[in-house]
C-alpha positions in Angstrom: -214.2 143.2 7.7 -217.1 141.6 9.3 -216.6 139.9 12.6 -217.2 136.1 12.9 -220.0 137.3 15.4 -221.8 139.4 12.6 -221.6 136.5 10.3 -223.3 134.2 12.7 -225.6 136.8 13.6 -226.7 137.1 10.0 -226.5 133.6 9.2 -229.3 133.0 12.2 -231.6 135.8 10.6 -231.2 134.0 7.4 -232.2 130.1 8.5 -234.9 131.8 11.0 -236.4 133.5 8.2 -240.0 133.2 6.9 -239.2 130.2 4.8 -238.1 128.1 7.9 -241.2 129.3 9.9 -243.9 128.7 7.1 -242.3 125.0 6.9 -242.8 124.6 11.0 -245.8 125.5 11.0 -246.9 124.5 7.8 -245.6 120.9 8.4 -247.5 121.2 11.9 -250.9 122.1 10.3 -250.7 119.6 7.7 -249.9 117.0 9.7 -252.9 118.1 12.6 -255.6 118.5 9.9 -254.6 114.8 8.3 -255.1 113.6 12.0 -258.1 115.0 12.2 -257.0 117.2 15.2 -256.6 114.0 17.2 -253.4 115.7 19.5 -256.0 117.8 20.7 -258.6 115.4 21.0 -256.8 112.8 22.3 -255.0 114.9 25.1 -256.3 113.8 28.2 -256.2 109.9 27.2 -252.3 111.0 26.3 -251.5 112.0 30.1 -253.6 108.8 30.9 -251.2 106.7 29.2 -248.2 108.7 31.0 -249.3 107.8 34.1 -250.1 104.9 32.9 -253.9 104.5 33.0 -255.0 104.6 29.9 -256.7 101.6 30.6 -257.9 99.2 27.6 -258.3 100.3 23.9 -261.4 101.3 23.5 -261.7 100.4 19.7 -259.0 98.3 17.3 -260.2 99.2 13.7 -259.4 96.9 10.5 -258.8 98.8 7.0 -258.5 97.8 3.7 -255.7 98.4 1.1 -251.9 98.3 1.3 -250.9 97.7 4.6 -254.3 97.9 6.1 -255.1 94.1 6.1 -255.1 93.2 9.5 -255.8 94.9 12.9 -253.6 97.4 14.1 -252.2 97.3 17.3 -250.0 100.3 17.5 -247.0 98.2 18.0 -243.9 98.9 16.6 -241.6 96.4 15.1 -238.1 96.8 17.5 -238.5 95.3 20.6 -238.5 96.8 23.8 -236.2 99.7 25.2 -234.8 100.1 28.6 -236.5 102.7 30.5 -240.2 103.4 31.3 -242.8 105.4 28.8 -242.6 107.9 32.0 -239.0 108.2 32.5 -238.6 108.3 28.7 -241.1 111.5 28.8 -239.0 112.8 32.0 -235.7 112.3 29.9 -237.5 114.5 27.2 -239.0 117.0 29.7 -235.5 117.4 30.9 -233.9 118.0 27.6 -236.6 120.8 26.9 -237.3 122.5 30.0 -234.1 124.6 30.3 -233.3 128.3 30.1 -235.7 128.3 27.4 -238.2 128.3 29.8 -237.5 131.6 32.0 -235.2 133.3 30.0 -235.6 132.3 26.6 -239.9 133.7 27.4 -238.0 136.6 28.4 -236.2 137.3 25.8 -238.7 136.3 23.1 -241.4 139.0 24.9 -238.7 141.6 24.9 -237.6 141.1 21.3 -240.8 140.1 19.7 -243.1 142.0 22.1 -245.8 140.7 24.5 -247.2 139.0 21.5 -244.5 136.7 21.0 -246.0 134.5 23.7 -249.4 134.0 22.0 -247.5 132.3 18.9 -245.0 130.3 21.4 -248.2 128.5 22.3 -250.1 128.2 19.1 -246.7 126.9 17.9 -246.7 124.7 20.5 -250.5 123.3 20.1 -249.5 122.6 16.6 -246.4 121.2 17.3 -248.2 118.3 19.5 -248.8 117.1 16.1 -245.6 116.9 15.0 -243.9 115.7 18.4 -246.5 112.5 18.1 -245.9 112.0 14.1 -241.9 111.8 14.6 -241.9 110.2 18.0 -244.1 107.2 16.7 -241.9 106.9 13.5 -239.2 106.9 16.1 -240.2 103.9 18.2 -241.4 102.1 15.2 -238.2 101.9 13.5 -235.6 101.7 16.7 -233.0 98.8 16.7 -230.3 97.6 18.7 -226.5 98.3 18.8 -223.9 96.3 19.0 -224.5 95.6 23.1 -227.9 95.0 22.4 -229.2 98.0 23.4 -232.1 99.7 22.0 -231.4 103.1 19.6 -233.7 105.1 17.9 -234.5 108.3 16.3 -235.1 110.4 12.7 -231.5 109.4 11.9 -232.8 105.2 12.3 -236.0 106.4 10.5 -234.7 108.1 7.7 -232.1 105.0 7.0 -234.6 102.8 7.5 -238.1 104.0 5.7 -237.3 106.4 3.3 -237.3 105.4 -0.3 -233.5 105.2 -1.5 -231.1 104.0 0.6 -228.6 106.8 -0.3 -231.1 109.3 0.1 -232.0 108.2 3.7 -228.7 107.6 5.1 -227.3 110.8 3.6 -230.4 113.1 5.2 -230.0 110.7 8.4 -226.0 111.9 8.8 -226.9 115.7 8.3 -229.7 115.0 11.0 -227.3 113.3 13.3 -224.3 115.8 12.6 -226.7 118.7 13.5 -227.9 117.1 16.6 -224.5 116.4 17.8 -223.9 120.0 17.3 -226.8 121.5 19.0 -226.3 119.0 22.2 -222.9 120.8 22.7 -224.6 124.5 21.9 -227.9 124.7 23.1 -227.9 121.0 25.0 -224.7 121.6 27.3 -222.8 125.5 26.6 -225.7 128.1 26.8 -226.9 125.5 30.0 -224.1 125.9 31.7 -223.0 129.3 31.0 -226.5 130.0 32.8 -226.1 127.9 35.7 -222.3 130.0 36.1 -224.3 133.7 35.5 -227.2 132.1 38.1 -224.3 130.9 41.2 -222.1 134.0 40.5 -224.9 137.0 40.2 -226.8 135.6 43.4 -224.7 133.6 45.4 -221.0 135.0 44.5 -219.8 131.4 43.4 -216.6 132.4 41.2 -217.3 130.9 37.7 -213.8 128.6 38.3 -215.9 126.9 41.0 -218.8 126.5 39.4 -217.3 125.5 35.9 -215.5 122.9 38.1 -218.8 121.5 40.0 -221.1 121.6 36.7 -218.2 119.4 34.6 -217.8 116.7 37.6 -222.0 116.5 37.7 -221.8 116.1 33.8 -219.4 113.5 34.0 -221.3 111.7 36.3 -224.4 111.7 34.6 -222.9 110.9 30.9 -221.1 107.7 32.4 -224.5 106.5 34.1 -225.8 106.2 30.8 -229.8 106.4 29.9 -230.5 104.2 33.3 -229.2 106.5 35.1 -230.4 109.3 33.3 -233.6 108.5 33.7 -233.6 107.8 37.4 -232.5 111.6 37.8 -234.9 113.1 35.2 -237.9 111.1 37.2 -236.9 112.8 40.0 -235.6 116.4 39.1 -238.5 117.6 36.4 -241.5 117.2 38.7 -239.7 118.1 41.4 -238.4 121.4 39.7 -242.0 122.0 37.8 -243.8 122.2 41.2 -241.0 124.6 42.7 -241.2 126.8 39.5 -244.9 126.7 39.0 -245.1 127.3 42.6 -243.2 130.6 42.2 -244.8 131.7 38.9 -248.0 131.4 40.4 -247.5 133.6 43.7 -246.3 136.0 41.3 -249.5 135.7 39.4 -251.6 135.9 42.3 -250.0 138.8 43.5 -250.4 140.7 40.3 -254.0 139.3 39.8 -255.9 142.8 39.4 -252.9 143.1 36.6 -253.8 139.5 35.0 -256.8 140.7 32.2 -255.2 143.1 30.9 -252.0 141.6 30.3 -253.5 138.7 28.5 -255.5 141.1 26.6 -252.4 142.9 25.5 -251.0 139.8 24.9 -253.8 138.7 22.5 -253.7 142.3 20.8 -249.7 142.6 20.3 -250.1 139.1 18.5 -251.5 141.4 15.5 -251.1 144.3 16.4 -247.7 145.4 18.7 -247.6 149.1 18.9 -251.2 149.1 19.7 -249.9 147.5 23.6 -247.1 150.0 24.2 -247.3 151.9 27.5 -248.3 150.9 30.7 -247.3 147.1 31.7 -245.6 146.7 28.4 -243.4 149.9 27.8 -242.3 151.3 24.6 -243.1 148.5 21.7 -241.1 148.9 18.8 -241.9 145.6 16.9 -243.9 144.4 14.2 -246.2 141.5 14.0 -243.4 139.7 11.9 -240.9 140.3 14.6 -243.5 138.7 17.3 -244.0 136.1 15.1 -240.5 135.0 14.3 -239.7 135.4 17.9 -242.6 133.3 19.5 -242.1 130.6 16.9 -238.4 130.3 17.2 -238.5 130.6 21.1 -241.3 128.1 21.8 -239.3 125.4 18.9 -236.2 126.2 21.1 -238.4 125.3 24.2 -240.2 122.2 23.4 -238.4 121.3 20.2 -241.3 119.9 18.4 -240.2 119.6 14.6 -236.5 118.8 15.8 -236.8 115.5 16.2 -234.8 114.7 19.1 -237.1 114.1 21.5 -237.5 111.0 19.6 -234.2 109.8 20.1 -235.6 109.5 24.1 -239.0 108.2 23.0 -236.8 105.1 21.4 -235.8 104.4 24.7 -239.2 103.4 26.4 -240.0 99.6 27.7 -242.9 99.6 24.9 -243.6 97.9 22.0 -247.0 100.2 21.1 -245.3 103.0 19.0 -248.4 104.8 19.0 -248.9 105.3 22.3 -245.7 106.4 23.3 -246.2 109.3 20.8 -248.8 110.5 22.7 -247.0 110.2 25.9 -244.1 112.3 24.1 -246.5 114.5 22.6 -247.7 115.8 26.4 -244.1 117.0 27.1 -244.7 120.2 24.2 -248.2 120.6 26.2 -246.2 120.5 29.7 -243.3 122.7 28.5 -244.5 125.7 26.4 -248.6 125.7 26.8 -248.2 125.4 30.8 -244.5 126.7 31.7 -243.8 129.1 29.2 -247.7 130.8 29.5 -247.1 131.3 33.1 -243.1 132.9 32.8 -244.8 134.9 30.3 -248.1 136.5 32.5 -245.7 136.8 35.6 -243.7 138.7 33.6 -246.5 140.9 31.7 -248.8 141.4 34.9 -245.8 142.0 37.4 -245.4 144.9 35.0 -241.4 144.0 34.7 -241.9 144.6 30.6 -242.1 147.8 30.9 -238.8 148.4 33.4 -235.7 149.6 32.1 -231.9 149.6 33.6 -229.6 152.5 34.4 -228.7 153.2 30.7 -232.3 153.9 29.8 -232.3 150.3 27.7 -235.4 147.8 28.6 -234.8 144.8 30.4 -234.5 141.8 29.1 -233.3 137.9 29.8 -232.3 136.9 33.4 -232.7 140.3 34.4 -236.3 141.0 33.6 -237.3 137.9 34.9 -235.6 138.6 38.5 -237.7 141.9 38.6 -240.4 139.9 38.3 -239.9 137.9 41.1 -238.4 140.3 43.1 -241.9 142.3 42.8 -243.5 139.8 44.9 -240.9 137.9 46.3 -238.6 140.7 47.7 -234.9 139.4 47.6 -236.0 136.1 47.8 -237.4 136.6 44.5 -233.6 136.5 43.1 -232.7 133.5 45.0 -236.0 131.5 43.4 -235.5 132.6 40.0 -231.4 131.4 40.3 -232.2 128.3 42.0 -235.0 127.6 39.2 -232.3 128.3 36.6 -229.6 125.8 38.2 -232.4 122.8 38.3 -233.7 123.6 34.8 -230.8 124.1 32.8 -229.0 121.0 34.4 -231.5 118.8 33.7 -231.7 120.4 30.2 -227.6 118.9 30.3 -228.4 115.3 31.3 -231.4 115.0 28.5 -229.5 116.4 25.6 -226.2 113.6 27.2 -228.4 110.9 25.8 -229.8 112.5 22.8 -226.4 113.5 21.5 -224.5 110.4 22.3 -226.7 108.6 20.3 -226.6 110.7 17.5 -222.8 110.7 17.9 -223.4 107.0 17.8 -224.6 106.8 14.5 -222.1 108.7 13.2 -219.5 106.2 14.3 -221.9 103.8 12.4 -223.0 102.2 15.6 -219.5 101.7 17.4 -220.0 102.2 20.4 -216.5 102.3 21.8 -216.0 105.8 20.4 -219.1 106.8 22.9 -216.3 107.6 25.5 -215.1 110.2 23.2 -218.2 112.2 23.2 -218.5 111.8 26.6 -215.1 113.7 27.2 -215.9 116.3 24.7 -219.6 116.8 26.3 -217.6 117.5 29.7 -215.4 119.8 28.3 -217.9 122.0 26.6 -219.5 122.1 29.8 -216.5 123.5 31.5 -216.3 126.1 28.4 -219.7 127.2 28.7 -219.4 128.2 32.3 -216.2 130.3 31.7 -216.4 131.6 27.9 -218.8 134.5 26.7 -221.8 132.5 24.6 -223.5 135.2 22.1 -222.1 133.7 19.5 -222.9 130.0 21.0 -226.8 131.3 21.3 -227.1 132.3 17.7 -224.7 129.0 16.8 -227.2 126.9 18.7 -230.4 128.6 16.9 -228.9 127.8 13.2 -228.1 123.9 14.9 -232.1 123.8 15.9 -232.9 125.2 12.2 -230.5 122.7 10.7 -231.8 119.8 12.8 -235.5 120.3 11.5 -234.9 120.4 7.7 -233.9 116.9 7.4 -236.7 115.7 10.1 -239.6 117.8 8.5 -238.8 116.3 5.4 -238.6 112.9 6.5 -241.5 113.6 8.6 -243.9 114.7 5.3 -242.8 111.9 3.1 -243.6 109.5 5.7 -246.6 111.1 7.1 -249.2 109.1 4.6 -248.5 106.0 6.3 -248.2 106.9 10.0 -251.0 109.6 10.0 -252.9 106.4 9.0 -251.9 104.3 11.7 -252.6 107.1 14.2 -256.0 107.4 12.9 -256.7 103.9 13.3 -255.3 103.4 16.7 
């Protein structure tokens, strides 16, 4: 009889098959072309918006035809949210900048070869268009809950904007259900498990003590709500980002002579993995399909473009300008994957760690591979650096997903906020379980939930794309 773990692994392989890769990349390409490559052209403007330095709008166009008889100002229908646009972005980044930026890159470059990093970057550049559209929609169709708080996200967009009230509500319910499950798995248990591992291996902190500490911190976070989470992430995200960037740059600069070979090998391996076997990369035993599969899935795991969850945080922004907030949200994809993941991958490749094996002759992967890369430059401090980075990134993800998961749960409870305390209790319990349990099956379940979230979200984005893309083009 096949074990449950084997069924989960097979289901993971099924949902992340070619059909989903085509749906994710195809939707992103379609939106990028429909937007006339504005996400790439306006990236500088998007960063200025995030920093509050965009200045006055240079152009406001009027259109003709249905829905285009007045000047478009980019303003959504709902009133402003509870936190600043920048705080909304850092909350999104907190949810995405987790172990996927460290351990996820290492896993992708082993299972998919070094070329997986190339596909991660390509996926993120295409995903910028998807993130821009889904976040713009989330701000446009947000509303107030019974406490007067601004709430939004793909589930509210589906319920309010899709043709057929029952169809939109059903699709929104499915999305919210998968988002809640993803918050428990990807957003919580996998992160808390990584924290416990890092603290035990490096500082010999018992798992029970780590579980208690992470659980108490999680309780403080979820009880504080979006205001507390936003304040926490505004401090944590810049600090941990700069901290980690300095470490990766130190590794890359130490092995700068290997950098051209590493970059060339990554580009070659994206299309012909076997051509780079040996040298910096060890023995590569993957196909181009595997390289694409792991690059896309780990890229999505890292930046969540196409999943829709970031729209929940974007909807909390204190702005009435939906398109502007969409642009701000879009910068998170670039920062998360193009910058952070690329530097991690270059550090792994240039250091020669990808060719290393353990005592049994098996290739190093995951945390062990990342540790080997940083120890090549920082020595014993490399292990401490990676462990501290994992703790910071993972807990930031727990904080960011606490808000996103709660809003999805609130939607399932038909807006009754009195049930939110149940979600917070379960969320804190999952943090404890994540620290003390083996999580191979949970990692696969998290991948499955990611895929299941993406499907209703992308259906919604495609159906509403003509109108929202026109709005963005006219902005």
